[in-house]
C-alpha positions in Angstrom: 80.8 118.9 41.8 79.6 116.4 39.3 78.0 117.6 36.0 74.8 115.9 36.9 74.5 117.7 40.2 75.3 121.0 38.7 72.6 120.4 36.1 70.1 119.4 38.8 70.8 122.6 40.8 70.5 124.8 37.7 67.2 123.2 36.7 65.5 123.0 40.1 66.9 125.8 42.3 64.0 128.1 41.4 61.6 125.4 42.4 63.2 125.3 45.9 63.3 129.1 46.1 59.6 129.2 45.3 58.8 126.8 48.1 60.9 128.9 50.5 58.8 132.0 49.5 55.6 130.0 50.1 56.4 128.0 53.2 59.5 129.4 54.8 61.5 126.2 54.3 65.1 127.0 53.5 65.7 126.6 49.7 69.0 125.0 50.5 67.4 122.2 52.5 64.7 121.4 49.9 67.2 121.4 47.1 69.7 119.2 49.0 67.0 116.7 49.9 66.0 116.6 46.3 69.6 116.0 45.3 70.1 113.2 47.8 66.7 111.4 47.4 66.6 111.6 43.6 70.3 110.9 43.0 70.7 114.2 41.2 67.4 113.5 39.3 68.6 110.2 37.9 66.6 107.8 40.2 63.9 105.6 38.8 61.2 107.4 40.8 62.3 110.7 39.5 62.3 109.6 35.9 59.1 107.5 36.0 57.0 109.4 38.5 58.5 112.9 38.8 58.9 111.9 42.5 62.1 113.6 43.7 61.6 113.0 47.5 60.6 109.4 47.7 57.1 110.2 49.0 55.0 107.1 49.5 51.2 106.8 48.8 49.1 108.1 45.9 48.7 111.5 44.3 45.3 112.1 42.9 45.0 108.3 42.7 48.2 107.9 40.8 51.2 105.9 41.9 54.0 103.6 40.9 55.2 100.4 42.6 58.8 100.1 43.9 60.7 98.1 46.4 61.7 99.9 49.6 61.1 98.6 53.2 58.8 96.0 51.5 58.4 94.8 48.0 56.0 96.6 45.7 55.2 99.6 47.8 53.2 102.5 46.4 55.0 105.8 45.7 53.3 108.9 44.5 53.3 109.7 40.8 53.2 113.4 39.9 52.3 115.1 36.7 55.2 117.4 37.1 58.3 117.9 39.2 56.7 121.1 40.5 54.0 119.0 42.1 56.6 116.9 43.8 58.3 119.9 45.3 55.0 121.4 46.5 53.8 118.1 48.0 57.2 117.7 49.8 56.7 121.1 51.4 53.3 120.1 52.7 54.9 117.0 54.2 57.3 119.3 56.2 54.4 121.5 57.3 53.0 118.6 59.4 52.9 119.2 63.1 55.5 116.5 63.8 58.1 118.7 62.0 56.7 122.2 62.8 57.0 121.6 66.5 60.7 121.4 66.0 61.1 124.0 63.2 59.0 126.7 64.9 61.1 129.8 65.6 63.9 128.8 63.3 65.0 131.4 60.8 64.3 130.6 57.2 68.0 130.7 56.3 69.1 128.5 59.3 69.7 125.4 57.1 71.7 123.6 59.9 68.8 124.1 62.4 66.2 123.0 59.9 68.2 119.8 59.0 68.4 118.8 62.7 64.8 119.7 63.3 63.5 117.6 60.4 65.4 114.6 61.6 64.0 115.1 65.2 60.6 115.0 63.6 61.3 111.6 62.2 62.2 112.4 58.6 65.2 110.0 58.4 66.4 107.2 60.6 70.0 107.4 59.5 72.0 109.1 62.3 74.3 110.6 59.7 71.4 112.3 57.8 72.0 115.8 59.2 75.7 115.8 58.4 75.0 114.4 55.0 72.4 117.1 54.2 74.7 119.9 55.5 77.6 118.5 53.6 75.6 118.6 50.3 74.4 122.2 51.1 77.9 123.5 51.9 79.7 121.5 49.2 77.5 122.9 46.5 77.0 126.4 48.1 73.3 126.0 48.2 72.9 128.5 51.0 73.3 131.2 48.4 69.7 130.5 47.3 68.5 131.2 50.9 70.2 134.6 50.7 68.7 135.3 47.3 65.2 134.8 48.7 65.9 136.8 51.9 67.3 139.7 49.9 64.2 140.1 47.8 61.9 143.2 48.2 60.4 143.6 51.6 56.9 142.6 50.5 58.1 139.3 49.2 60.3 138.7 52.3 57.4 139.4 54.6 55.3 136.8 52.7 58.0 134.3 53.3 58.3 135.1 57.0 54.6 134.6 57.5 54.4 131.5 55.4 53.7 129.2 58.3 50.3 130.9 58.9 49.4 132.2 55.5 48.2 130.2 52.4 49.8 126.8 52.2 48.3 125.8 48.8 44.9 126.3 47.2 42.9 124.5 49.9 43.0 123.9 53.7 41.0 122.2 56.4 39.5 124.7 58.9 42.0 123.5 61.6 45.5 122.1 61.3 45.7 118.4 61.9 48.2 115.7 61.0 45.7 112.9 60.2 42.1 113.6 61.3 39.8 116.2 62.8 37.6 114.9 65.7 34.0 115.6 65.1 32.0 115.7 68.3 28.6 116.4 66.6 28.0 116.0 62.8 25.4 117.8 60.6 21.8 116.7 60.8 19.2 115.7 63.4 20.5 115.3 67.0 19.3 115.6 70.6 19.5 119.3 71.7 22.6 119.4 74.0 21.0 122.1 76.1 17.4 120.6 76.2 17.8 116.9 76.7 14.9 114.9 75.3 14.2 117.3 72.4 15.5 117.0 68.9 16.9 119.8 66.7 18.6 120.1 63.3 22.3 120.8 63.6 23.3 123.1 60.7 27.0 122.4 61.0 29.8 120.2 62.1 31.3 120.6 65.6 35.1 120.0 65.6 37.0 119.5 68.8 39.6 122.3 69.4 41.9 123.7 72.0 42.2 127.5 71.7 43.9 127.2 68.3 43.9 129.0 64.9 41.0 128.4 62.6 41.9 128.7 59.0 40.4 129.8 55.6 39.7 126.9 53.4 40.2 128.3 49.9 42.1 131.1 48.1 40.5 134.5 47.3 37.8 134.4 50.0 36.0 137.5 51.0 35.1 138.1 54.7 31.4 139.0 54.4 30.4 138.8 58.1 32.1 139.5 61.4 30.2 139.4 64.7 32.1 140.2 67.9 29.1 139.7 70.2 29.3 136.9 72.8 25.6 137.0 73.9 24.3 135.4 70.7 23.7 131.7 70.1 26.9 131.3 68.0 29.1 133.8 69.9 31.9 135.4 68.0 31.4 134.5 64.4 33.2 135.0 61.1 31.6 134.2 57.6 33.8 133.9 54.5 32.4 133.7 51.0 34.2 132.0 48.0 33.1 132.7 44.4 33.8 129.8 42.0 34.5 129.8 38.3 31.2 128.1 37.5 29.3 131.0 39.0 28.4 129.3 42.3 29.2 130.7 45.7 29.7 129.1 49.0 29.8 130.6 52.5 31.6 129.0 55.4 30.9 130.1 59.0 33.2 129.8 62.1 31.3 130.1 65.4 32.1 130.2 69.1 35.5 131.9 68.5 37.5 133.4 71.3 39.3 135.8 69.0 38.7 137.2 65.5 41.7 138.1 63.3 40.0 139.5 60.3 37.6 142.3 59.5 34.6 142.6 57.0 35.9 143.1 53.5 39.2 141.4 54.0 40.5 138.9 51.3 41.8 135.7 52.8 43.7 132.7 51.3 43.8 129.0 52.1 45.5 128.3 55.4 45.3 131.9 56.6 44.3 132.5 60.2 40.7 133.6 60.6 40.6 133.7 64.4 41.0 131.5 67.5 38.6 128.8 68.6 36.8 129.1 71.9 33.5 128.7 73.7 31.6 132.0 73.3 27.9 132.2 72.8 24.7 131.2 74.7 24.4 127.8 73.0 27.7 126.1 73.8 28.5 123.3 76.2 32.3 123.5 75.9 35.0 124.6 73.5 34.8 123.6 69.9 34.6 125.0 66.4 31.1 125.0 64.9 31.8 124.9 61.1 28.9 125.6 58.9 28.5 125.7 55.1 25.9 127.6 53.0 25.4 127.3 49.2 24.3 130.6 47.6 22.4 130.4 44.3 22.7 132.9 41.5 19.5 134.6 42.6 20.8 134.9 46.2 18.9 132.0 47.8 20.8 130.4 50.6 20.7 126.7 51.7 22.6 125.0 54.5 24.5 121.9 53.3 26.5 119.2 55.1 30.0 120.5 55.7 31.3 116.9 55.1 30.3 117.3 51.5 32.2 120.6 51.2 35.3 119.4 53.0 35.3 116.1 51.0 35.3 118.3 47.8 38.2 120.6 48.8 40.1 117.6 50.3 39.9 115.9 46.9 40.9 119.0 45.0 43.8 119.9 47.3 44.9 116.3 48.0 44.7 117.1 51.7 44.4 113.5 53.1 42.8 114.7 56.3 39.8 112.8 57.7 36.9 114.0 59.7 36.3 111.2 62.3 33.1 110.7 64.2 32.7 107.6 66.3 35.1 105.6 64.2 33.9 106.7 60.8 35.5 109.2 58.4 32.6 111.4 57.4 34.4 112.7 54.3 35.0 109.2 53.0 31.4 108.4 53.6 30.3 111.3 51.5 32.9 110.8 48.7 31.9 107.1 48.4 28.4 108.2 47.1 29.9 110.0 44.2 33.0 108.2 43.1 32.1 104.6 43.6 34.7 103.8 46.2 33.9 100.9 48.4 32.2 101.3 51.7 34.7 101.9 54.4 35.2 99.0 56.9 33.6 99.4 60.3 36.1 100.2 63.0 36.0 98.2 66.1 35.6 99.9 69.5 39.1 98.8 70.4 40.5 100.2 67.2 38.7 103.5 67.6 39.9 103.8 71.2 43.5 103.2 70.1 43.2 105.8 67.3 41.7 108.4 69.7 44.3 107.8 72.4 47.1 108.7 70.0 45.4 111.7 68.4 46.1 115.4 68.9 42.7 115.8 70.5 43.2 113.3 73.3 45.1 113.8 76.6 47.3 110.9 75.8 48.3 112.5 72.5 49.5 115.6 74.2 52.3 113.8 76.1 52.7 110.8 73.9 51.5 108.5 76.7 54.4 109.5 78.9 54.1 110.9 82.4 51.4 110.9 85.0 48.6 112.2 82.6 49.3 109.4 80.1 49.4 106.7 82.8 46.1 107.9 84.3 44.4 108.0 80.8 45.6 104.4 80.1 44.1 103.4 83.4 40.9 105.2 82.7 40.5 103.6 79.2 41.2 100.1 80.5 38.4 100.6 83.1 36.2 101.9 80.3 36.5 98.7 78.3 35.6 96.7 81.4 32.4 98.7 81.9 31.3 98.4 78.3 31.7 94.6 78.4 29.4 94.6 81.4 26.8 97.1 80.1 26.0 95.2 76.9 26.1 98.3 74.7 25.7 98.2 70.9 28.6 98.9 68.7 27.5 102.5 68.0 26.8 103.1 71.7 30.3 101.8 72.5 31.9 104.1 69.9 30.1 107.2 71.2 31.0 106.2 74.8 34.7 105.9 73.9 34.6 109.3 72.1 33.1 111.0 75.1 35.3 109.2 77.6 38.6 110.2 75.8 37.6 113.8 75.1 36.0 114.4 78.5 38.5 112.2 80.4 35.6 110.7 82.3 34.0 107.3 82.7 30.8 106.2 84.4 31.4 103.4 87.0 27.8 103.1 88.1 27.5 99.6 86.7 30.3 98.4 89.1 28.6 100.0 92.2 24.9 99.0 92.3 24.5 100.1 95.9 25.4 103.7 94.9 23.1 106.0 93.0 26.1 107.0 90.7 29.8 106.9 90.4 32.3 108.3 88.0 36.1 108.8 87.6 37.6 111.9 85.9 41.2 112.7 85.0 41.8 116.4 85.3 44.1 118.4 83.0 46.4 118.8 86.0 46.9 115.0 86.1 44.6 114.2 89.1 42.2 111.3 89.3 38.9 112.5 90.9 36.2 110.0 92.1 32.7 111.4 92.3 30.0 109.2 94.0 26.4 109.8 95.2 24.8 107.6 97.8 21.3 108.9 97.1 21.5 111.5 99.7 24.7 113.3 99.1 27.5 113.7 96.6 31.1 112.9 97.6 34.3 114.0 95.7 37.6 112.4 96.4 41.0 112.8 94.8 42.6 109.4 94.6 45.8 109.1 96.5 48.9 107.6 94.8 48.3 104.4 96.8 44.7 104.1 95.6 45.8 104.7 92.0 48.4 101.9 92.4 45.7 99.6 93.7 43.5 100.3 90.7 46.3 99.7 88.3 47.3 96.5 90.1 43.6 95.2 89.8 43.5 96.1 86.1 46.8 94.5 85.3 46.5 91.5 87.6 45.2 88.0 87.0 41.6 87.1 87.1 38.6 87.4 84.7 36.8 90.7 83.9 34.0 89.9 86.4 36.5 89.6 89.3 38.2 92.8 88.3 34.9 94.7 88.1 34.0 93.4 91.6 37.3 94.5 93.1 37.0 98.0 91.5 33.5 98.3 92.8 34.7 97.3 96.3 37.4 100.0 96.2 35.0 102.7 95.1 32.5 101.6 97.9 35.3 101.7 100.5 36.4 105.2 99.5 32.8 106.4 99.6 32.2 104.7 103.0 35.4 106.3 104.4 34.1 109.7 103.3 30.7 109.1 104.8 32.3 108.1 108.1 34.5 111.1 108.1 31.7 113.5 107.5 29.5 111.8 110.1 32.4 112.1 112.6 32.8 115.8 111.8 29.1 116.3 112.1 29.0 114.6 115.5 32.0 116.5 116.7 30.5 119.8 115.5 27.2 119.0 117.3 29.0 118.1 120.5 31.0 121.3 120.4 27.8 123.3 119.9 26.2 121.6 122.9 29.2 122.3 125.1 29.2 125.9 124.1 25.4 126.1 124.9 26.0 124.6 128.4 28.7 127.1 129.1 26.4 130.0 128.4 23.8 128.8 131.0 
């Protein structure tokens, strides 16, 4: 072993062990990655930016420029090496890695090395063997054993590190890039009483029966409501006291499960409960996240959760957006206070592309592969056709895209003027269901494989948009007519059988 490597290990082994205690990542893996990517701490990035893992981007606005895949790319500049190790652990806590590392023991350095590469950490096919070679050549696995042999209380904390405190701040749900906000704070149409307006004292975040998380350290659970017959359903309220004397309360509503009790102390990233759809004022699963400021004399005031999340995002360098119809609500709020430029308006096409690859869209669940992904692609192509025909404004298009992707449903009425209504829905089971209404009766029909192929051929074929819309409308009308004819035949047959039975009784 070279003197420089021995010196690096002696200097930073404790840093790697601390990350293992906090996050459950083998110290041997972290230390070996630091050795490789910082060239035993001698790289330019390590010496000029305390960046030991080659992490790109900015850290609290600070960066250095260096050539990598392209000239003059931004690399994070840290105030200390400790910040670099902490930020690296947060990178490995992203879902793209955790879906491969889940279930691995914290001292399984070989398994972690392979899992990290599967998550896309390195493109070099020899990366795993290189990493393992460094670990075993320097005996770094002994640091894993040192952490594992610590007192039970510390070992337990390491074991649970994937669900407990991952830093000083956390978003209320785990996301790689953005939370999808279905209804922001402020005035809106009452979802249960169409045509009437209400003030929405919170932010609705799309969820799928997942863990909801504490947002700061040293929070106190001040409220737990297990009732499901209230407006907010199962609810948890956590209060955080800040050094300046202020207090803030955050509320989690419509939960399906509650994992804490009143009086508990919680830390950032700790599981509060599981999202759901409980309560009398809910139209579907989501997390209603509310924020209340509490003054020194105990007065309470609802505030925009975007302001609160923007604040903790900045303090914790979380880099997670809260997207609503193509706009990051956090960036909007931050721009009022820090002078950052107004964010560019997303195009409907850009918003659709972003949603389709997100964790909250059906296409994101299978990466666009398989039947579900193919059907969603077909559905979204049809959506763009309908929007061109309907002449919607940009904001209307953004909202329509948001609803179509999350509900997996589009309105085809503009293509079928002879019908009262028509829509196409993709179910979670990967079925395309056409629902039409001729003014007298509603018809439901699951598209056959042949009908789906015909739709796909129309969408991908030659011809302008008007011709494609006409062909789709004709197909929908044909399916509806076939159902009408079938039901009429069955009715006539039933009436004839009834008459025959009546004659036999005479």
